[in-house]
HTML snippet that shows the backbone in 3Dmol.js (N, CA, C, O; Angstrom):
<script src="https://3Dmol.org/build/3Dmol-min.js"></script>
<div id="view" style="width:600px;height:400px;position:relative"></div>
<script>
const pdb = `
ATOM      1  N   UNK A   1      46.124 109.608  84.695  1.00  0.00           N
ATOM      2  CA  UNK A   1      46.875 109.875  85.892  1.00  0.00           C
ATOM      3  C   UNK A   1      47.555 111.234  85.766  1.00  0.00           C
ATOM      4  O   UNK A   1      48.089 111.578  84.712  1.00  0.00           O
ATOM      5  N   UNK A   2      47.528 111.992  86.842  1.00  0.00           N
ATOM      6  CA  UNK A   2      48.111 113.326  86.885  1.00  0.00           C
ATOM      7  C   UNK A   2      49.630 113.226  87.036  1.00  0.00           C
ATOM      8  O   UNK A   2      50.129 112.493  87.890  1.00  0.00           O
ATOM      9  N   UNK A   3      50.359 113.970  86.197  1.00  0.00           N
ATOM     10  CA  UNK A   3      51.822 113.973  86.290  1.00  0.00           C
ATOM     11  C   UNK A   3      52.263 114.882  87.432  1.00  0.00           C
ATOM     12  O   UNK A   3      51.659 115.923  87.690  1.00  0.00           O
ATOM     13  N   UNK A   4      53.324 114.465  88.106  1.00  0.00           N
ATOM     14  CA  UNK A   4      53.890 115.245  89.196  1.00  0.00           C
ATOM     15  C   UNK A   4      55.280 115.725  88.803  1.00  0.00           C
ATOM     16  O   UNK A   4      55.960 115.101  87.989  1.00  0.00           O
ATOM     17  N   UNK A   5      55.690 116.844  89.396  1.00  0.00           N
ATOM     18  CA  UNK A   5      57.037 117.345  89.176  1.00  0.00           C
ATOM     19  C   UNK A   5      58.046 116.449  89.874  1.00  0.00           C
ATOM     20  O   UNK A   5      57.741 115.801  90.875  1.00  0.00           O
ATOM     21  N   UNK A   6      59.247 116.426  89.328  1.00  0.00           N
ATOM     22  CA  UNK A   6      60.342 115.709  89.963  1.00  0.00           C
ATOM     23  C   UNK A   6      60.743 116.462  91.229  1.00  0.00           C
ATOM     24  O   UNK A   6      60.954 117.674  91.189  1.00  0.00           O
ATOM     25  N   UNK A   7      60.846 115.761  92.335  1.00  0.00           N
ATOM     26  CA  UNK A   7      61.186 116.378  93.615  1.00  0.00           C
ATOM     27  C   UNK A   7      62.502 115.810  94.121  1.00  0.00           C
ATOM     28  O   UNK A   7      62.514 114.732  94.715  1.00  0.00           O
ATOM     29  N   UNK A   8      63.626 116.517  93.897  1.00  0.00           N
ATOM     30  CA  UNK A   8      64.917 115.995  94.325  1.00  0.00           C
ATOM     31  C   UNK A   8      65.034 115.863  95.845  1.00  0.00           C
ATOM     32  O   UNK A   8      65.771 115.004  96.328  1.00  0.00           O
ATOM     33  N   UNK A   9      64.327 116.690  96.598  1.00  0.00           N
ATOM     34  CA  UNK A   9      64.364 116.582  98.056  1.00  0.00           C
ATOM     35  C   UNK A   9      63.809 115.256  98.534  1.00  0.00           C
ATOM     36  O   UNK A   9      64.354 114.643  99.453  1.00  0.00           O
ATOM     37  N   UNK A  10      62.738 114.814  97.921  1.00  0.00           N
ATOM     38  CA  UNK A  10      62.160 113.521  98.281  1.00  0.00           C
ATOM     39  C   UNK A  10      63.100 112.380  97.903  1.00  0.00           C
ATOM     40  O   UNK A  10      63.202 111.388  98.625  1.00  0.00           O
ATOM     41  N   UNK A  11      63.775 112.521  96.788  1.00  0.00           N
ATOM     42  CA  UNK A  11      64.743 111.506  96.372  1.00  0.00           C
ATOM     43  C   UNK A  11      65.897 111.408  97.369  1.00  0.00           C
ATOM     44  O   UNK A  11      66.293 110.311  97.762  1.00  0.00           O
ATOM     45  N   UNK A  12      66.432 112.557  97.773  1.00  0.00           N
ATOM     46  CA  UNK A  12      67.537 112.569  98.735  1.00  0.00           C
ATOM     47  C   UNK A  12      67.079 112.007 100.081  1.00  0.00           C
ATOM     48  O   UNK A  12      67.808 111.242 100.711  1.00  0.00           O
ATOM     49  N   UNK A  13      65.891 112.377 100.519  1.00  0.00           N
ATOM     50  CA  UNK A  13      65.362 111.854 101.787  1.00  0.00           C
ATOM     51  C   UNK A  13      65.197 110.341 101.717  1.00  0.00           C
ATOM     52  O   UNK A  13      65.555 109.633 102.658  1.00  0.00           O
ATOM     53  N   UNK A  14      64.664 109.848 100.619  1.00  0.00           N
ATOM     54  CA  UNK A  14      64.493 108.411 100.458  1.00  0.00           C
ATOM     55  C   UNK A  14      65.812 107.663 100.454  1.00  0.00           C
ATOM     56  O   UNK A  14      65.937 106.611 101.081  1.00  0.00           O
ATOM     57  N   UNK A  15      66.795 108.200  99.750  1.00  0.00           N
ATOM     58  CA  UNK A  15      68.119 107.563  99.725  1.00  0.00           C
ATOM     59  C   UNK A  15      68.781 107.596 101.093  1.00  0.00           C
ATOM     60  O   UNK A  15      69.449 106.638 101.483  1.00  0.00           O
ATOM     61  N   UNK A  16      68.600 108.692 101.826  1.00  0.00           N
ATOM     62  CA  UNK A  16      69.172 108.792 103.165  1.00  0.00           C
ATOM     63  C   UNK A  16      68.581 107.730 104.086  1.00  0.00           C
ATOM     64  O   UNK A  16      69.324 107.024 104.768  1.00  0.00           O
ATOM     65  N   UNK A  17      67.264 107.607 104.115  1.00  0.00           N
ATOM     66  CA  UNK A  17      66.645 106.629 104.992  1.00  0.00           C
ATOM     67  C   UNK A  17      66.921 105.200 104.527  1.00  0.00           C
ATOM     68  O   UNK A  17      66.982 104.287 105.350  1.00  0.00           O
ATOM     69  N   UNK A  18      67.086 104.998 103.242  1.00  0.00           N
ATOM     70  CA  UNK A  18      67.481 103.685 102.736  1.00  0.00           C
ATOM     71  C   UNK A  18      68.895 103.345 103.201  1.00  0.00           C
ATOM     72  O   UNK A  18      69.168 102.198 103.556  1.00  0.00           O
ATOM     73  N   UNK A  19      69.792 104.326 103.202  1.00  0.00           N
ATOM     74  CA  UNK A  19      71.157 104.094 103.683  1.00  0.00           C
ATOM     75  C   UNK A  19      71.176 103.780 105.177  1.00  0.00           C
ATOM     76  O   UNK A  19      71.918 102.901 105.615  1.00  0.00           O
ATOM     77  N   UNK A  20      70.366 104.494 105.963  1.00  0.00           N
ATOM     78  CA  UNK A  20      70.289 104.219 107.401  1.00  0.00           C
ATOM     79  C   UNK A  20      69.758 102.808 107.640  1.00  0.00           C
ATOM     80  O   UNK A  20      70.278 102.085 108.490  1.00  0.00           O
ATOM     81  N   UNK A  21      68.733 102.418 106.901  1.00  0.00           N
ATOM     82  CA  UNK A  21      68.190 101.066 107.042  1.00  0.00           C
ATOM     83  C   UNK A  21      69.231 100.026 106.633  1.00  0.00           C
ATOM     84  O   UNK A  21      69.331  98.975 107.265  1.00  0.00           O
ATOM     85  N   UNK A  22      70.003 100.303 105.590  1.00  0.00           N
ATOM     86  CA  UNK A  22      71.058  99.382 105.160  1.00  0.00           C
ATOM     87  C   UNK A  22      72.138  99.223 106.211  1.00  0.00           C
ATOM     88  O   UNK A  22      72.655  98.124 106.413  1.00  0.00           O
ATOM     89  N   UNK A  23      72.486 100.320 106.885  1.00  0.00           N
ATOM     90  CA  UNK A  23      73.485 100.255 107.955  1.00  0.00           C
ATOM     91  C   UNK A  23      72.985  99.363 109.080  1.00  0.00           C
ATOM     92  O   UNK A  23      73.740  98.546 109.607  1.00  0.00           O
ATOM     93  N   UNK A  24      71.719  99.513 109.451  1.00  0.00           N
ATOM     94  CA  UNK A  24      71.161  98.670 110.506  1.00  0.00           C
ATOM     95  C   UNK A  24      71.077  97.213 110.061  1.00  0.00           C
ATOM     96  O   UNK A  24      71.310  96.309 110.864  1.00  0.00           O
ATOM     97  N   UNK A  25      70.752  96.976 108.809  1.00  0.00           N
ATOM     98  CA  UNK A  25      70.667  95.611 108.300  1.00  0.00           C
ATOM     99  C   UNK A  25      72.041  94.945 108.314  1.00  0.00           C
ATOM    100  O   UNK A  25      72.173  93.813 108.779  1.00  0.00           O
ATOM    101  N   UNK A  26      73.048  95.625 107.816  1.00  0.00           N
ATOM    102  CA  UNK A  26      74.406  95.075 107.812  1.00  0.00           C
ATOM    103  C   UNK A  26      74.897  94.886 109.242  1.00  0.00           C
ATOM    104  O   UNK A  26      75.542  93.882 109.546  1.00  0.00           O
ATOM    105  N   UNK A  27      74.602  95.830 110.112  1.00  0.00           N
ATOM    106  CA  UNK A  27      74.995  95.717 111.508  1.00  0.00           C
ATOM    107  C   UNK A  27      74.341  94.534 112.203  1.00  0.00           C
ATOM    108  O   UNK A  27      74.927  93.944 113.111  1.00  0.00           O
ATOM    109  N   UNK A  28      73.128  94.182 111.783  1.00  0.00           N
ATOM    110  CA  UNK A  28      72.454  93.027 112.366  1.00  0.00           C
ATOM    111  C   UNK A  28      73.096  91.715 111.953  1.00  0.00           C
ATOM    112  O   UNK A  28      73.083  90.754 112.722  1.00  0.00           O
ATOM    113  N   UNK A  29      73.656  91.659 110.755  1.00  0.00           N
ATOM    114  CA  UNK A  29      74.302  90.434 110.271  1.00  0.00           C
ATOM    115  C   UNK A  29      75.767  90.336 110.677  1.00  0.00           C
ATOM    116  O   UNK A  29      76.326  89.240 110.725  1.00  0.00           O
ATOM    117  N   UNK A  30      76.388  91.464 110.967  1.00  0.00           N
ATOM    118  CA  UNK A  30      77.820  91.474 111.314  1.00  0.00           C
ATOM    119  C   UNK A  30      78.003  91.217 112.812  1.00  0.00           C
ATOM    120  O   UNK A  30      77.108  91.462 113.620  1.00  0.00           O
ATOM    121  N   UNK A  31      79.169  90.726 113.146  1.00  0.00           N
ATOM    122  CA  UNK A  31      79.480  90.503 114.555  1.00  0.00           C
ATOM    123  C   UNK A  31      79.874  91.799 115.257  1.00  0.00           C
ATOM    124  O   UNK A  31      79.720  91.924 116.472  1.00  0.00           O
ATOM    125  N   UNK A  32      80.374  92.745 114.503  1.00  0.00           N
ATOM    126  CA  UNK A  32      80.788  94.019 115.084  1.00  0.00           C
ATOM    127  C   UNK A  32      79.829  95.122 114.661  1.00  0.00           C
ATOM    128  O   UNK A  32      79.065  94.967 113.709  1.00  0.00           O
ATOM    129  N   UNK A  33      79.878  96.227 115.376  1.00  0.00           N
ATOM    130  CA  UNK A  33      79.019  97.367 115.082  1.00  0.00           C
ATOM    131  C   UNK A  33      79.571  98.130 113.870  1.00  0.00           C
ATOM    132  O   UNK A  33      80.756  98.459 113.823  1.00  0.00           O
ATOM    133  N   UNK A  34      78.718  98.401 112.911  1.00  0.00           N
ATOM    134  CA  UNK A  34      79.107  99.169 111.732  1.00  0.00           C
ATOM    135  C   UNK A  34      79.165 100.659 112.085  1.00  0.00           C
ATOM    136  O   UNK A  34      80.120 101.351 111.734  1.00  0.00           O
ATOM    137  N   UNK A  35      78.148 101.137 112.773  1.00  0.00           N
ATOM    138  CA  UNK A  35      78.078 102.528 113.205  1.00  0.00           C
ATOM    139  C   UNK A  35      77.807 102.529 114.701  1.00  0.00           C
ATOM    140  O   UNK A  35      76.751 102.074 115.140  1.00  0.00           O
ATOM    141  N   UNK A  36      78.754 103.037 115.490  1.00  0.00           N
ATOM    142  CA  UNK A  36      78.545 103.032 116.938  1.00  0.00           C
ATOM    143  C   UNK A  36      77.342 103.889 117.327  1.00  0.00           C
ATOM    144  O   UNK A  36      76.962 104.812 116.606  1.00  0.00           O
ATOM    145  N   UNK A  37      76.761 103.577 118.455  1.00  0.00           N
ATOM    146  CA  UNK A  37      75.561 104.290 118.914  1.00  0.00           C
ATOM    147  C   UNK A  37      75.841 105.780 119.062  1.00  0.00           C
ATOM    148  O   UNK A  37      74.992 106.600 118.713  1.00  0.00           O
ATOM    149  N   UNK A  38      77.018 106.147 119.575  1.00  0.00           N
ATOM    150  CA  UNK A  38      77.320 107.567 119.756  1.00  0.00           C
ATOM    151  C   UNK A  38      77.529 108.284 118.419  1.00  0.00           C
ATOM    152  O   UNK A  38      77.562 109.515 118.393  1.00  0.00           O
ATOM    153  N   UNK A  39      77.668 107.567 117.329  1.00  0.00           N
ATOM    154  CA  UNK A  39      77.805 108.185 116.019  1.00  0.00           C
ATOM    155  C   UNK A  39      76.492 108.267 115.259  1.00  0.00           C
ATOM    156  O   UNK A  39      76.422 108.884 114.196  1.00  0.00           O
ATOM    157  N   UNK A  40      75.461 107.650 115.798  1.00  0.00           N
ATOM    158  CA  UNK A  40      74.176 107.602 115.098  1.00  0.00           C
ATOM    159  C   UNK A  40      73.465 108.953 115.098  1.00  0.00           C
ATOM    160  O   UNK A  40      72.979 109.395 114.057  1.00  0.00           O
ATOM    161  N   UNK A  41      73.400 109.601 116.239  1.00  0.00           N
ATOM    162  CA  UNK A  41      72.690 110.883 116.325  1.00  0.00           C
ATOM    163  C   UNK A  41      73.305 111.940 115.399  1.00  0.00           C
ATOM    164  O   UNK A  41      72.566 112.590 114.659  1.00  0.00           O
ATOM    165  N   UNK A  42      74.632 112.135 115.413  1.00  0.00           N
ATOM    166  CA  UNK A  42      75.189 113.119 114.474  1.00  0.00           C
ATOM    167  C   UNK A  42      74.946 112.744 113.009  1.00  0.00           C
ATOM    168  O   UNK A  42      74.702 113.621 112.180  1.00  0.00           O
ATOM    169  N   UNK A  43      75.011 111.463 112.690  1.00  0.00           N
ATOM    170  CA  UNK A  43      74.788 111.041 111.303  1.00  0.00           C
ATOM    171  C   UNK A  43      73.362 111.344 110.868  1.00  0.00           C
ATOM    172  O   UNK A  43      73.135 111.811 109.752  1.00  0.00           O
ATOM    173  N   UNK A  44      72.402 111.079 111.747  1.00  0.00           N
ATOM    174  CA  UNK A  44      70.994 111.366 111.417  1.00  0.00           C
ATOM    175  C   UNK A  44      70.780 112.863 111.268  1.00  0.00           C
ATOM    176  O   UNK A  44      70.104 113.297 110.334  1.00  0.00           O
ATOM    177  N   UNK A  45      71.344 113.664 112.173  1.00  0.00           N
ATOM    178  CA  UNK A  45      71.164 115.113 112.092  1.00  0.00           C
ATOM    179  C   UNK A  45      71.831 115.700 110.850  1.00  0.00           C
ATOM    180  O   UNK A  45      71.271 116.597 110.220  1.00  0.00           O
ATOM    181  N   UNK A  46      73.002 115.214 110.494  1.00  0.00           N
ATOM    182  CA  UNK A  46      73.677 115.687 109.278  1.00  0.00           C
ATOM    183  C   UNK A  46      72.867 115.302 108.046  1.00  0.00           C
ATOM    184  O   UNK A  46      72.709 116.106 107.128  1.00  0.00           O
ATOM    185  N   UNK A  47      72.358 114.084 108.026  1.00  0.00           N
ATOM    186  CA  UNK A  47      71.540 113.642 106.900  1.00  0.00           C
ATOM    187  C   UNK A  47      70.266 114.451 106.753  1.00  0.00           C
ATOM    188  O   UNK A  47      69.896 114.842 105.646  1.00  0.00           O
ATOM    189  N   UNK A  48      69.596 114.703 107.866  1.00  0.00           N
ATOM    190  CA  UNK A  48      68.370 115.508 107.813  1.00  0.00           C
ATOM    191  C   UNK A  48      68.682 116.951 107.408  1.00  0.00           C
ATOM    192  O   UNK A  48      67.889 117.588 106.716  1.00  0.00           O
ATOM    193  N   UNK A  49      69.829 117.459 107.838  1.00  0.00           N
ATOM    194  CA  UNK A  49      70.236 118.802 107.409  1.00  0.00           C
ATOM    195  C   UNK A  49      70.487 118.862 105.914  1.00  0.00           C
ATOM    196  O   UNK A  49      70.129 119.841 105.259  1.00  0.00           O
ATOM    197  N   UNK A  50      71.103 117.819 105.368  1.00  0.00           N
ATOM    198  CA  UNK A  50      71.341 117.759 103.919  1.00  0.00           C
ATOM    199  C   UNK A  50      70.025 117.691 103.158  1.00  0.00           C
ATOM    200  O   UNK A  50      69.865 118.337 102.122  1.00  0.00           O
ATOM    201  N   UNK A  51      69.088 116.911 103.671  1.00  0.00           N
ATOM    202  CA  UNK A  51      67.771 116.822 103.033  1.00  0.00           C
ATOM    203  C   UNK A  51      67.084 118.183 103.067  1.00  0.00           C
ATOM    204  O   UNK A  51      66.516 118.616 102.064  1.00  0.00           O
ATOM    205  N   UNK A  52      67.132 118.859 104.211  1.00  0.00           N
ATOM    206  CA  UNK A  52      66.526 120.182 104.322  1.00  0.00           C
ATOM    207  C   UNK A  52      67.165 121.196 103.396  1.00  0.00           C
ATOM    208  O   UNK A  52      66.475 122.041 102.826  1.00  0.00           O
ATOM    209  N   UNK A  53      68.474 121.118 103.241  1.00  0.00           N
ATOM    210  CA  UNK A  53      69.178 122.029 102.343  1.00  0.00           C
ATOM    211  C   UNK A  53      68.756 121.810 100.891  1.00  0.00           C
ATOM    212  O   UNK A  53      68.521 122.773 100.160  1.00  0.00           O
ATOM    213  N   UNK A  54      68.660 120.565 100.477  1.00  0.00           N
ATOM    214  CA  UNK A  54      68.230 120.261  99.105  1.00  0.00           C
ATOM    215  C   UNK A  54      66.799 120.745  98.889  1.00  0.00           C
ATOM    216  O   UNK A  54      66.488 121.316  97.844  1.00  0.00           O
ATOM    217  N   UNK A  55      65.932 120.522  99.869  1.00  0.00           N
ATOM    218  CA  UNK A  55      64.544 120.964  99.739  1.00  0.00           C
ATOM    219  C   UNK A  55      64.464 122.486  99.618  1.00  0.00           C
ATOM    220  O   UNK A  55      63.722 123.011  98.788  1.00  0.00           O
ATOM    221  N   UNK A  56      65.232 123.189 100.453  1.00  0.00           N
ATOM    222  CA  UNK A  56      65.202 124.658 100.419  1.00  0.00           C
ATOM    223  C   UNK A  56      65.743 125.195  99.097  1.00  0.00           C
ATOM    224  O   UNK A  56      65.178 126.132  98.532  1.00  0.00           O
ATOM    225  N   UNK A  57      66.829 124.611  98.601  1.00  0.00           N
ATOM    226  CA  UNK A  57      67.406 125.086  97.345  1.00  0.00           C
ATOM    227  C   UNK A  57      66.490 124.828  96.159  1.00  0.00           C
ATOM    228  O   UNK A  57      66.354 125.681  95.283  1.00  0.00           O
ATOM    229  N   UNK A  58      65.863 123.661  96.125  1.00  0.00           N
ATOM    230  CA  UNK A  58      64.974 123.371  94.993  1.00  0.00           C
ATOM    231  C   UNK A  58      63.701 124.205  95.077  1.00  0.00           C
ATOM    232  O   UNK A  58      63.155 124.598  94.045  1.00  0.00           O
ATOM    233  N   UNK A  59      63.227 124.478  96.269  1.00  0.00           N
ATOM    234  CA  UNK A  59      62.031 125.308  96.412  1.00  0.00           C
ATOM    235  C   UNK A  59      62.335 126.747  95.975  1.00  0.00           C
ATOM    236  O   UNK A  59      61.518 127.375  95.301  1.00  0.00           O
ATOM    237  N   UNK A  60      63.508 127.268  96.357  1.00  0.00           N
ATOM    238  CA  UNK A  60      63.889 128.623  95.972  1.00  0.00           C
ATOM    239  C   UNK A  60      64.068 128.721  94.457  1.00  0.00           C
ATOM    240  O   UNK A  60      63.744 129.747  93.859  1.00  0.00           O
ATOM    241  N   UNK A  61      64.583 127.661  93.837  1.00  0.00           N
ATOM    242  CA  UNK A  61      64.789 127.678  92.392  1.00  0.00           C
ATOM    243  C   UNK A  61      63.458 127.657  91.648  1.00  0.00           C
ATOM    244  O   UNK A  61      63.323 128.290  90.601  1.00  0.00           O
ATOM    245  N   UNK A  62      62.477 126.936  92.180  1.00  0.00           N
ATOM    246  CA  UNK A  62      61.160 126.895  91.522  1.00  0.00           C
ATOM    247  C   UNK A  62      60.452 128.219  91.599  1.00  0.00           C
ATOM    248  O   UNK A  62      59.745 128.594  90.664  1.00  0.00           O
ATOM    249  N   UNK A  63      60.623 128.945  92.700  1.00  0.00           N
ATOM    250  CA  UNK A  63      59.938 130.222  92.874  1.00  0.00           C
ATOM    251  C   UNK A  63      60.666 131.377  92.206  1.00  0.00           C
ATOM    252  O   UNK A  63      60.151 132.494  92.160  1.00  0.00           O
ATOM    253  N   UNK A  64      61.850 131.116  91.691  1.00  0.00           N
ATOM    254  CA  UNK A  64      62.723 132.134  91.092  1.00  0.00           C
ATOM    255  C   UNK A  64      62.014 133.275  90.390  1.00  0.00           C
ATOM    256  O   UNK A  64      60.785 133.350  90.409  1.00  0.00           O
ATOM    257  N   UNK A  65      62.769 134.154  89.777  1.00  0.00           N
ATOM    258  CA  UNK A  65      62.212 135.379  89.159  1.00  0.00           C
ATOM    259  C   UNK A  65      61.235 135.139  88.063  1.00  0.00           C
ATOM    260  O   UNK A  65      60.712 136.090  87.482  1.00  0.00           O
TER     261      UNK A  65
END
`;
const viewer = $3Dmol.createViewer("view");
viewer.addModel(pdb, "pdb");
viewer.setStyle({}, {cartoon: {color: "spectrum"}});
viewer.zoomTo();
viewer.render();
</script>
């Protein structure tokens, strides 16, 4: 089997989507809303921005001098 490099961007993306799924799961079992609908879009955009930032920083570090 071919070894692959560690990709921190993929790890952060996976953890982010796991957290979003966990919020929806807890919200389904709870009587009240954990994250209001109007707070969902900013949370997703901030999370995707963080993932993009990690990907850009790790890519720049790999290509370094």
